[in-house]
Backbone bond lengths (Angstrom), bond angles and torsions (degrees), N, CA, C in turn:
res aa  C-N    CA-C-N  psi(-1)  N-CA   C-N-CA  omega(-1)  CA-C   N-CA-C  phi
1 M - - - 1.480 - - 1.509 110.92 -
2 I 1.347 116.51 -42.19 1.483 120.90 179.85 1.537 110.69 -63.20
3 R 1.347 114.78 -43.02 1.462 118.74 -178.02 1.506 113.08 -65.49
4 L 1.348 117.07 -18.28 1.488 120.21 -175.65 1.486 112.20 -96.61
5 D 1.292 118.52 0.29 1.518 120.37 -179.92 1.505 111.27 -129.17
6 P 1.363 118.48 115.20 1.464 123.06 -173.96 1.504 111.81 -58.52
7 G 1.334 120.00 -44.50 1.468 120.85 -176.94 1.527 112.65 -66.00
8 I 1.319 117.00 -42.39 1.476 119.25 -179.01 1.515 109.69 -71.86
9 A 1.322 119.05 -37.52 1.470 121.30 177.36 1.493 109.76 -57.98
10 A 1.328 115.96 -46.27 1.476 121.37 -177.83 1.514 109.84 -62.04
11 R 1.318 119.60 -42.60 1.452 121.88 -176.95 1.545 111.04 -71.41
12 V 1.308 116.22 -35.64 1.475 116.81 177.26 1.538 111.95 -67.77
13 L 1.314 115.35 -40.45 1.476 120.70 176.99 1.548 109.80 -64.16
14 Q 1.328 116.39 -42.49 1.463 121.52 178.52 1.538 110.79 -59.25
15 M 1.332 114.97 -41.99 1.452 120.67 -179.47 1.557 110.47 -67.38
16 G 1.345 114.85 -43.14 1.456 118.39 178.17 1.478 114.82 -62.78
17 N 1.341 117.11 -26.51 1.455 120.49 177.64 1.508 116.66 -97.50
18 S 1.361 113.16 8.46 1.460 117.76 176.77 1.500 112.48 -68.87
19 A 1.326 118.65 158.73 1.475 122.96 -176.42 1.545 109.11 -58.82
20 Y 1.299 118.43 -32.87 1.485 121.89 -174.12 1.513 109.77 -68.09
21 Y 1.372 117.21 -40.31 1.454 119.56 -174.44 1.528 114.45 -101.14
22 S 1.327 118.35 -21.44 1.466 118.92 -169.95 1.502 113.81 -79.82
23 H 1.347 116.32 -35.12 1.494 120.60 -176.09 1.526 110.70 52.06
24 G 1.349 116.58 37.80 1.435 118.65 177.45 1.520 115.33 84.27
25 Q 1.346 118.28 -4.28 1.447 121.86 -177.55 1.520 109.87 -110.94
26 R 1.313 117.20 113.81 1.493 120.36 -175.16 1.508 109.84 -79.71
27 C 1.341 115.84 141.09 1.491 119.36 172.90 1.520 108.08 -108.92
28 Y 1.351 113.10 148.52 1.495 118.17 -172.94 1.500 113.26 -115.05
29 T 1.344 118.57 -10.99 1.481 119.62 -174.78 1.540 108.28 -129.14
30 V 1.358 113.93 162.00 1.461 121.12 178.72 1.507 109.02 -60.79
31 D 1.336 116.66 -43.92 1.479 119.76 -178.06 1.481 112.55 -58.07
32 E 1.343 117.72 -43.63 1.478 121.90 177.73 1.533 110.72 -62.67
33 A 1.336 115.32 -43.31 1.483 118.38 -177.86 1.505 111.34 -65.04
34 V 1.349 118.38 -42.14 1.465 123.40 177.15 1.513 111.29 -60.89
35 N 1.333 115.32 -45.57 1.477 118.69 179.45 1.510 111.97 -63.86
36 R 1.349 117.42 -37.05 1.438 121.66 -178.36 1.528 111.35 -73.73
37 V 1.266 117.56 -44.73 1.497 119.99 -174.33 1.532 110.75 -77.23
38 G 1.331 117.51 -38.93 1.435 119.08 -179.31 1.525 110.86 104.64
39 Y 1.309 115.07 151.76 1.461 122.40 -172.28 1.547 112.80 -61.57
40 D 1.343 114.20 -49.43 1.485 118.08 -176.90 1.542 112.49 -60.17
41 Q 1.322 116.10 -45.26 1.477 119.32 -178.05 1.542 108.98 -66.76
42 V 1.350 117.43 -42.45 1.447 119.25 -179.26 1.525 110.76 -67.33
43 Y 1.295 116.70 -35.89 1.482 119.62 176.91 1.498 112.10 -60.19
44 E 1.348 115.29 -46.60 1.486 120.47 177.33 1.538 110.71 -60.99
45 L 1.333 116.16 -43.99 1.485 122.76 -178.04 1.505 110.28 -61.08
46 V 1.325 115.37 -47.50 1.466 120.11 -177.66 1.506 111.60 -66.83
47 A 1.349 116.11 -41.28 1.461 120.89 177.39 1.556 110.56 -60.22
48 H 1.335 116.68 -42.64 1.442 120.72 176.32 1.491 112.09 -65.96
49 A 1.338 118.03 -42.59 1.438 122.36 -179.43 1.519 110.73 -61.50
50 V 1.322 116.64 -46.69 1.455 121.05 -179.91 1.503 111.31 -60.85
51 A 1.354 115.14 -43.51 1.475 118.80 -178.46 1.532 110.21 -67.60
52 S 1.353 119.32 -35.10 1.424 120.74 -174.29 1.506 114.53 -83.88
53 Q 1.340 116.95 -32.73 1.454 117.88 -175.80 1.533 112.48 -110.82
54 V 1.312 117.01 -8.84 1.488 123.30 179.86 1.545 109.49 48.34
55 L 1.345 113.72 62.21 1.467 122.70 -177.94 1.524 110.14 52.65
56 V 1.302 118.54 -124.71 1.448 121.35 -173.13 1.504 109.57 -106.64
57 R 1.339 117.08 134.90 1.451 120.03 -176.67 1.540 110.31 -100.25
58 P 1.296 119.16 156.25 1.485 120.42 177.31 1.523 109.48 -67.20
59 L 1.331 114.65 148.45 1.443 121.48 176.13 1.528 110.72 -105.11
60 V 1.318 116.18 96.22 1.435 122.01 -174.67 1.521 111.90 -60.00
61 A 1.339 116.35 -44.14 1.457 120.90 -177.21 1.510 112.67 -62.90
62 Y 1.315 118.69 -20.95 1.441 120.60 -176.17 1.558 110.46 -113.85
63 G 1.322 116.54 3.09 1.482 119.46 178.67 1.517 113.39 65.28
64 L 1.327 116.44 33.10 1.460 121.14 -178.08 1.496 110.92 -111.85
65 E 1.337 115.45 130.82 1.484 118.92 176.01 1.536 107.02 -83.06
66 A 1.331 116.06 163.31 1.468 121.31 -177.87 1.529 111.42 -55.59
67 D 1.318 116.24 -43.28 1.489 119.17 -176.96 1.536 108.48 -66.29
68 Q 1.300 119.49 -38.54 1.466 122.03 177.95 1.520 112.17 -60.22
69 L 1.336 115.23 -47.35 1.444 119.76 -179.83 1.505 111.42 -62.96
70 W 1.337 116.24 -43.30 1.457 120.50 177.29 1.534 112.24 -58.67
71 R 1.319 115.07 -48.30 1.474 121.23 179.30 1.532 110.51 -60.08
72 M 1.299 115.75 -47.37 1.483 119.41 179.73 1.527 110.27 -58.53
73 S 1.319 117.67 -48.30 1.461 120.95 -177.44 1.537 112.07 -62.36
74 V 1.339 118.39 -48.02 1.423 121.61 -175.72 1.586 110.54 -72.51
75 A 1.317 116.92 -37.95 1.451 120.29 176.64 1.525 111.19 -61.54
76 C 1.328 117.73 -41.50 1.428 121.26 179.95 1.540 110.43 -68.78
77 A 1.337 115.03 -36.25 1.475 117.50 177.80 1.586 111.53 -67.03
78 L 1.308 115.23 -41.81 1.452 119.49 178.29 1.532 111.39 -63.67
79 A 1.372 113.56 -41.67 1.465 116.78 175.77 1.511 115.24 -62.38
80 A 1.341 116.32 -43.64 1.468 119.83 178.12 1.513 111.81 -63.31
81 E 1.323 114.25 -38.17 1.490 118.56 178.24 1.513 109.82 -63.89
82 T 1.335 116.55 -43.19 1.453 120.23 179.33 1.514 112.40 -62.85
83 F 1.338 116.16 -42.74 1.496 119.75 175.75 1.495 111.29 -61.98
84 A 1.343 117.65 -39.87 1.467 121.89 -176.19 1.546 108.60 -63.67
85 E 1.332 115.69 -41.63 1.472 117.74 176.83 1.502 114.46 -58.90
86 Q 1.360 114.03 -38.64 1.454 121.51 178.95 1.507 112.86 -68.38
87 L 1.358 115.61 -35.58 1.435 121.33 -176.22 1.551 111.94 -95.22
88 Q 1.283 116.87 -3.67 1.460 123.84 179.56 1.536 110.83 58.16
89 I 1.372 114.11 48.09 1.460 121.89 169.43 1.505 109.60 -113.86
90 D 1.318 119.52 169.46 1.424 122.19 -174.01 1.545 111.19 -59.55
91 R 1.313 115.82 113.46 1.513 118.58 -172.38 1.562 108.85 -75.92
92 D 1.330 119.28 -29.66 1.460 119.13 -179.61 1.526 112.58 -69.37
93 I 1.338 115.70 -40.05 1.435 119.59 177.09 1.532 110.44 -66.17
94 A 1.349 116.80 -40.42 1.473 122.06 179.18 1.545 108.46 -63.43
95 Y 1.313 115.67 -42.66 1.496 118.80 179.62 1.528 109.88 -60.89
96 T 1.311 118.38 -44.62 1.479 123.00 -175.59 1.546 108.48 -67.46
97 V 1.357 119.25 -40.30 1.404 120.72 178.36 1.561 111.57 -65.46
98 G 1.318 115.38 -39.63 1.458 118.48 175.42 1.538 112.21 -65.52
99 L 1.319 117.56 -39.47 1.468 122.12 -179.17 1.539 109.77 -62.35
100 L 1.297 116.20 -40.29 1.456 121.51 -172.57 1.542 115.17 -97.96
101 H 1.354 115.25 11.06 1.476 117.20 -173.73 1.495 113.41 -64.68
102 G 1.327 117.45 -23.66 1.474 119.67 -178.44 1.526 113.68 -102.49
103 V 1.327 117.96 14.23 1.471 120.06 -176.41 1.519 112.48 -61.33
104 G 1.316 115.99 -26.38 1.494 119.83 178.41 1.486 112.17 -66.64
105 M 1.304 116.52 -35.06 1.498 120.50 176.14 1.532 110.92 -64.72
106 V 1.346 116.01 -39.37 1.453 120.42 179.46 1.536 108.65 -63.77
107 A 1.325 117.57 -43.79 1.429 119.32 -177.46 1.605 111.25 -67.59
108 I 1.320 115.28 -42.05 1.475 118.73 178.92 1.530 111.22 -63.79
109 D 1.352 115.24 -41.99 1.482 119.92 -179.07 1.558 110.28 -65.26
110 E 1.342 117.22 -40.53 1.437 120.41 179.10 1.501 111.05 -65.12
111 W 1.380 117.40 -43.18 1.435 121.73 177.53 1.522 112.78 -60.74
112 A 1.352 116.07 -43.55 1.456 122.33 179.00 1.529 109.87 -63.86
113 F 1.343 117.37 -37.92 1.435 121.61 179.85 1.539 110.61 -65.16
114 R 1.366 115.01 -44.31 1.482 118.07 -177.17 1.502 110.94 -70.02
115 Q 1.346 116.91 -31.33 1.434 120.31 -179.64 1.546 112.07 -85.40
116 Q 1.360 117.30 -7.17 1.434 123.95 -178.52 1.524 111.28 54.49
117 L 1.327 116.06 49.09 1.468 122.21 -176.96 1.505 112.91 -90.07
118 G 1.272 119.11 -20.81 1.453 122.59 178.84 1.528 111.92 62.87
119 L 1.343 117.92 39.44 1.463 120.98 -179.71 1.508 111.55 -71.34
120 C 1.343 115.92 151.02 1.464 120.90 177.44 1.499 107.78 -143.79
121 F 1.360 117.87 114.45 1.444 121.78 -177.44 1.537 108.55 -104.38
122 T 1.312 116.95 120.11 1.447 120.82 -179.08 1.535 109.78 -83.23
123 S 1.291 117.41 123.71 1.450 122.04 -178.84 1.523 110.55 -84.40
124 R 1.344 116.72 131.35 1.453 122.13 176.20 1.511 106.54 -102.72
125 A 1.302 114.78 -174.29 1.467 121.46 179.95 1.485 112.94 -67.47
126 L 1.322 117.58 156.64 1.464 120.73 171.90 1.521 109.03 -57.66
127 P 1.324 119.00 149.13 1.442 126.01 10.88 1.554 114.04 -94.14
128 L 1.322 119.25 -14.23 1.465 119.67 -169.74 1.529 114.89 -81.60
129 E 1.322 116.78 -29.26 1.481 121.93 179.95 1.517 112.98 51.06
130 T 1.326 120.26 -115.14 1.446 122.07 -174.68 1.540 112.52 -97.08
131 C 1.317 118.96 10.99 1.457 121.99 -175.05 1.502 114.39 -57.49
132 E 1.364 116.96 -46.96 1.467 120.66 -177.10 1.483 110.19 -65.78
133 A 1.296 119.67 -42.77 1.492 122.22 178.00 1.496 111.81 -64.78
134 E 1.273 119.43 -39.56 1.437 123.41 179.66 1.526 111.23 -67.47
135 R 1.305 116.36 -44.93 1.466 120.72 179.70 1.537 110.47 -63.18
136 A 1.341 115.55 -40.80 1.476 119.44 -178.20 1.536 109.87 -64.79
137 T 1.266 118.34 -34.26 1.496 123.71 -177.74 1.463 114.47 -89.38
138 L 1.360 116.64 -45.13 1.455 121.88 -171.71 1.528 116.77 -108.08
139 G 1.315 114.80 -20.30 1.466 120.28 -175.07 1.499 115.07 87.60
140 F 1.337 116.57 -0.63 1.486 122.70 175.30 1.512 108.02 -150.58
141 H 1.358 116.12 169.97 1.448 117.78 179.07 1.524 109.80 -114.88
142 N 1.359 116.56 175.34 1.445 121.55 -173.72 1.530 114.77 -64.90
143 A 1.345 116.25 -29.71 1.469 118.40 179.60 1.535 109.98 -68.07
144 E 1.325 118.31 -37.25 1.437 121.78 177.16 1.522 110.20 -68.64
145 A 1.321 117.31 -40.46 1.459 120.85 175.98 1.533 111.62 -63.87
146 G 1.309 116.54 -43.05 1.465 121.38 179.25 1.477 111.26 -62.90
147 A 1.296 119.24 -43.16 1.514 122.47 -179.86 1.533 109.21 -65.19
148 A 1.316 117.08 -39.87 1.465 121.18 -179.10 1.528 108.45 -66.15
149 L 1.298 118.74 -38.40 1.433 122.55 179.07 1.558 111.70 -66.71
150 L 1.332 115.33 -41.83 1.445 119.96 178.64 1.510 110.81 -66.53
151 R 1.314 118.55 -37.14 1.450 122.11 176.53 1.588 110.82 -66.18
152 L 1.347 113.45 -37.64 1.469 117.01 176.66 1.519 111.56 -64.20
153 W 1.328 116.08 -33.82 1.448 122.85 178.81 1.564 110.23 -81.13
154 E 1.302 118.61 0.50 1.449 124.83 177.05 1.506 112.23 69.35
155 F 1.386 116.04 32.84 1.453 119.97 167.74 1.522 109.92 -71.49
156 P 1.329 119.47 144.93 1.451 120.42 -179.70 1.517 112.82 -66.92
157 A 1.314 117.28 161.60 1.478 121.26 -179.00 1.520 111.33 -62.84
158 V 1.302 118.68 -30.72 1.447 122.51 179.49 1.554 111.45 -60.56
159 M 1.318 118.14 -17.35 1.446 121.12 175.16 1.563 111.89 -106.08
160 S 1.324 115.58 -43.65 1.471 117.12 -176.67 1.517 113.72 -70.55
161 E 1.328 118.59 -36.37 1.472 120.61 -177.15 1.530 112.38 -68.79
162 P 1.347 121.40 -44.68 1.457 119.40 175.75 1.558 111.66 -59.45
163 V 1.323 119.88 -34.51 1.446 122.35 175.23 1.515 108.44 -64.91
164 R 1.306 119.01 -45.85 1.446 121.99 179.33 1.517 114.51 -58.82
165 W 1.377 116.85 -38.89 1.455 123.35 -174.24 1.525 111.86 -102.04
166 Q 1.321 119.03 21.10 1.438 120.85 -175.30 1.529 111.42 -64.64
167 Y 1.332 119.43 -26.82 1.447 120.51 -179.39 1.557 110.77 -89.40
168 L 1.326 117.49 -23.55 1.472 121.73 -179.07 1.527 108.75 -137.60
169 P 1.337 119.05 76.46 1.444 121.92 -174.30 1.506 114.67 -58.46
170 R 1.367 116.59 -31.60 1.461 119.64 -179.39 1.525 113.29 -69.88
171 G 1.326 116.55 -7.38 1.468 119.28 178.74 1.493 113.02 -75.07
172 T 1.352 119.10 -7.84 1.475 121.45 176.76 1.521 108.90 -129.45
173 A 1.283 115.21 127.17 1.458 119.88 178.05 1.507 111.05 -85.29
174 A 1.325 116.83 -40.95 1.456 121.08 -174.52 1.551 111.84 -68.75
175 H 1.311 116.11 -31.65 1.479 120.40 -176.58 1.490 113.38 -121.58
176 F 1.355 114.08 30.18 1.486 118.03 -175.94 1.495 113.32 -63.56
177 Q 1.316 117.64 -41.19 1.472 121.20 -173.63 1.548 110.97 -60.56
178 L 1.324 115.30 -49.69 1.490 118.55 -177.97 1.513 110.74 -72.67
179 A 1.350 118.05 -32.43 1.489 121.92 177.63 1.550 106.87 -65.08
180 A 1.310 118.48 -43.83 1.441 123.42 177.35 1.508 111.80 -60.20
181 V 1.361 115.43 -45.08 1.446 120.93 178.55 1.530 110.55 -59.37
182 L 1.337 116.93 -43.70 1.448 121.97 -177.90 1.567 107.87 -67.97
183 H 1.290 118.25 -40.67 1.492 122.28 179.56 1.534 109.76 -59.67
184 L 1.316 116.18 -45.94 1.474 119.82 -179.01 1.544 110.98 -76.54
185 S 1.301 116.02 -28.26 1.515 119.04 175.28 1.473 111.49 -64.30
186 K 1.321 118.12 -32.13 1.450 120.35 177.41 1.524 111.98 -67.09
187 W 1.311 115.14 -31.32 1.489 118.76 173.52 1.505 109.09 -66.31
188 L 1.353 117.86 -45.19 1.466 120.17 177.72 1.518 110.51 -63.46
189 R 1.346 117.28 -39.17 1.435 121.93 176.94 1.496 111.80 -55.28
190 S 1.327 117.90 -48.85 1.448 124.67 -179.21 1.549 111.41 -64.58
191 A 1.362 114.94 -39.07 1.427 118.04 178.66 1.546 111.47 -68.57
192 A 1.346 116.49 -38.56 1.470 120.59 -179.48 1.492 112.07 -71.20
193 C 1.330 117.44 -34.36 1.473 121.34 -178.18 1.537 112.68 -88.43
194 D 1.316 115.89 -3.90 1.492 119.42 178.55 1.470 109.59 60.40
195 E 1.355 119.24 37.02 1.432 122.47 179.22 1.511 110.54 -71.84
196 A 1.355 115.87 -36.71 1.505 119.97 -177.96 1.519 107.92 -134.93
197 P 1.291 118.01 112.43 1.473 120.34 -179.26 1.504 114.71 -59.16
198 E 1.345 118.25 -29.37 1.452 122.53 -178.93 1.524 108.02 -124.72
199 L 1.327 116.97 91.01 1.440 122.83 -178.11 1.515 109.52 -82.55
200 V 1.339 117.56 139.30 1.434 121.03 172.27 1.531 109.50 -74.16
201 A 1.317 116.03 136.28 1.476 119.93 -178.62 1.515 109.82 -57.51
202 P 1.328 117.36 140.00 1.474 121.26 179.75 1.536 111.56 -70.15
203 D 1.310 115.09 173.19 1.463 123.65 179.06 1.543 109.48 -57.44
204 M 1.329 116.79 119.02 1.451 119.89 -179.32 1.579 111.99 -64.98
205 G 1.314 114.85 -29.19 1.493 118.57 177.16 1.514 111.28 -63.35
206 L 1.346 115.63 -39.73 1.443 118.70 178.31 1.516 111.77 -70.44
207 L 1.284 116.86 -33.49 1.473 119.55 175.05 1.514 110.68 -63.31
208 R 1.326 116.29 -42.51 1.482 119.85 179.23 1.497 109.68 -66.61
209 A 1.337 116.47 -37.47 1.464 118.90 -178.78 1.523 114.30 -66.87
210 T 1.297 115.12 -24.05 1.465 123.86 178.10 1.512 111.91 -102.99
211 H 1.337 115.91 7.36 1.494 120.90 176.32 1.564 110.24 56.59
212 T 1.359 114.40 46.06 1.450 120.49 -178.81 1.536 110.29 -127.94
213 S 1.295 115.50 132.76 1.466 119.93 175.68 1.552 108.02 -94.43
214 M 1.322 115.35 165.95 1.453 120.63 179.84 1.533 111.59 -62.87
215 S 1.338 116.00 -37.71 1.477 119.68 178.02 1.534 110.52 -65.54
216 Q 1.299 117.16 -40.76 1.472 120.88 176.86 1.537 111.44 -63.32
217 L 1.349 114.14 -39.83 1.496 118.47 178.46 1.505 109.43 -62.68
218 E 1.312 120.26 -44.10 1.454 122.63 178.21 1.533 111.95 -62.20
219 K 1.323 116.34 -36.86 1.437 122.67 176.83 1.564 109.50 -64.89
220 L 1.353 115.40 -43.13 1.460 119.27 -179.95 1.528 110.85 -65.89
221 A 1.325 117.12 -32.58 1.433 120.47 177.17 1.507 112.59 -62.61
222 G 1.319 115.62 -37.08 1.481 119.62 176.36 1.515 111.76 -67.55
223 E 1.372 116.00 -41.32 1.459 118.43 176.08 1.545 113.61 -61.81
224 V 1.318 114.96 -42.41 1.483 118.91 -179.53 1.553 108.06 -65.67
225 R 1.339 117.16 -41.08 1.481 118.84 -179.56 1.546 109.87 -62.06
226 T 1.310 117.22 -40.10 1.481 120.87 178.24 1.519 111.27 -64.85
227 R 1.340 117.19 -46.06 1.480 120.11 -179.58 1.507 110.57 -64.13
228 L 1.335 116.46 -40.77 1.480 120.25 179.84 1.541 109.13 -62.52
229 S 1.324 116.94 -40.45 1.444 119.61 179.14 1.517 111.44 -66.76
230 D 1.326 118.31 -34.57 1.438 120.80 177.19 1.559 111.12 -65.85
231 V 1.325 114.14 -44.59 1.460 119.62 -178.41 1.538 109.36 -65.00
232 S 1.345 116.98 -40.69 1.459 120.63 179.97 1.519 111.47 -64.13
233 S 1.361 115.67 -38.18 1.476 118.82 176.62 1.531 112.87 -65.44
234 L 1.376 115.12 -40.57 1.444 117.78 177.88 1.468 114.69 -62.26
235 L 1.340 114.81 -38.40 1.491 119.85 -175.32 1.552 109.91 -89.17
236 D 1.352 117.00 -10.09 1.441 120.79 -179.27 1.532 111.02 54.26
237 V 1.333 117.10 49.10 1.456 121.68 -173.20 1.512 111.71 -69.02
238 G 1.312 117.80 -11.69 1.451 118.95 178.54 1.505 114.68 -74.07
239 A 1.310 114.34 -23.79 1.495 118.73 -177.83 1.538 108.38 -91.71
240 S 1.317 114.65 128.21 1.469 118.76 -177.01 1.501 109.52 -141.53
241 E 1.325 115.43 154.03 1.452 122.49 174.03 1.499 107.41 -123.74
242 R 1.317 116.69 134.22 1.443 121.87 -179.65 1.527 111.04 -90.38
243 A 1.321 113.23 135.49 1.488 116.21 -177.72 1.508 106.62 -146.37
244 T 1.362 115.15 158.17 1.492 120.54 177.28 1.508 106.26 -111.33
245 L 1.326 116.62 124.99 1.466 121.90 -179.37 1.506 110.07 -122.39
246 M 1.328 114.14 153.40 1.449 120.81 179.51 1.555 110.12 -86.43
247 F 1.280 120.56 128.23 1.434 126.75 170.75 1.532 109.01 -117.88
248 P 1.352 116.60 164.66 1.476 118.61 179.47 1.543 115.84 -50.46
249 N 1.342 113.25 -32.81 1.490 117.46 -177.20 1.541 112.44 -99.27
250 G 1.322 116.84 15.21 1.463 117.84 178.53 1.523 111.66 122.58
251 E 1.317 114.85 -172.57 1.474 121.16 -177.08 1.551 109.01 -80.99
252 R 1.366 112.39 148.10 1.508 117.92 171.13 1.461 108.44 -136.92
253 A 1.312 116.54 142.57 1.498 123.25 173.90 1.496 107.48 -84.37
254 I 1.314 119.06 124.47 1.438 126.13 -177.68 1.515 111.43 -118.69
255 D 1.316 115.79 131.53 1.470 121.06 169.51 1.494 108.66 -92.18
256 G 1.360 118.36 97.09 1.456 121.50 -177.43 1.512 112.61 -84.17
257 H 1.371 115.60 146.43 1.462 119.71 -179.29 1.577 109.18 -91.76
258 R 1.297 113.68 146.04 1.481 120.48 179.80 1.555 107.06 -105.17
259 V 1.333 113.58 128.56 1.450 120.20 174.30 1.508 109.24 -88.70
260 T 1.312 118.38 126.94 1.471 120.39 -173.30 1.525 111.86 -75.77
261 R 1.320 115.54 154.96 1.458 121.39 178.52 1.547 110.56 -63.37
262 N 1.360 117.93 -33.77 1.421 120.99 177.52 1.509 111.54 -62.52
263 F 1.326 116.49 -39.24 1.494 120.18 178.54 1.547 108.61 -64.02
264 I 1.314 116.31 -45.99 1.464 120.49 -176.65 1.537 110.60 -61.81
265 N 1.353 115.96 -43.45 1.470 122.05 179.90 1.545 111.05 -64.79
266 Q 1.330 114.26 -36.93 1.490 117.24 -175.97 1.532 111.59 -72.89
267 Y 1.360 117.14 -35.35 1.458 119.90 -172.62 1.515 114.75 -111.87
268 A 1.360 117.89 1.67 1.454 121.75 178.82 1.547 110.42 -65.04
């Protein structure tokens, strides 16, 4: 459950790396954080996180519904994990980077909501998406905001820098490989989520750098689509209940997801 929700994953990792639990040893994956913190503490943290953030919220500034954001985040995480296996790099770190790649959009949308600015960023085709619109309005884009937020939460550079350079992987030499993986994983994310029926082929140089051909990439897109479908079935994301909850700035209507009894029995 933690691995499937970007906000909760970030909070568990933040807790695992706190001074109280870390003892000077940084953890990089959800599994490490859970083992370090302990079941009871993580259970309380996750319960609080679910109650406070109600899973994933819609991003009004980006025209994304909660389900869309969730699918994009998990699909990118699954894609990055698949790439990592192929390249023999740490799959858990790759999964976490993919899961949190859009955290900057969440931060910008929340800020715009609190300031009542009514911002609307039009997304264009990959690879730049909303970058131009964000820079024109804010002076920075969501990847830079996301990396700054991860640094504020004391995430290591191996995670924050690939998020920062997801649109321009060649901008970082030290973290190029994972930045390239994230860049290509977003292509797989879009293919798996059917966001764009006709995707522009990704940078051939990045494909060569990751030892991937276009035919292999298309095959990976099918694998990610299948895994995403399996996860969606387990979590029964199609079933929702509408509720009105109180937030600091007033009431919001929330479409909450229901976790099936079969899922609980399988993973309890």
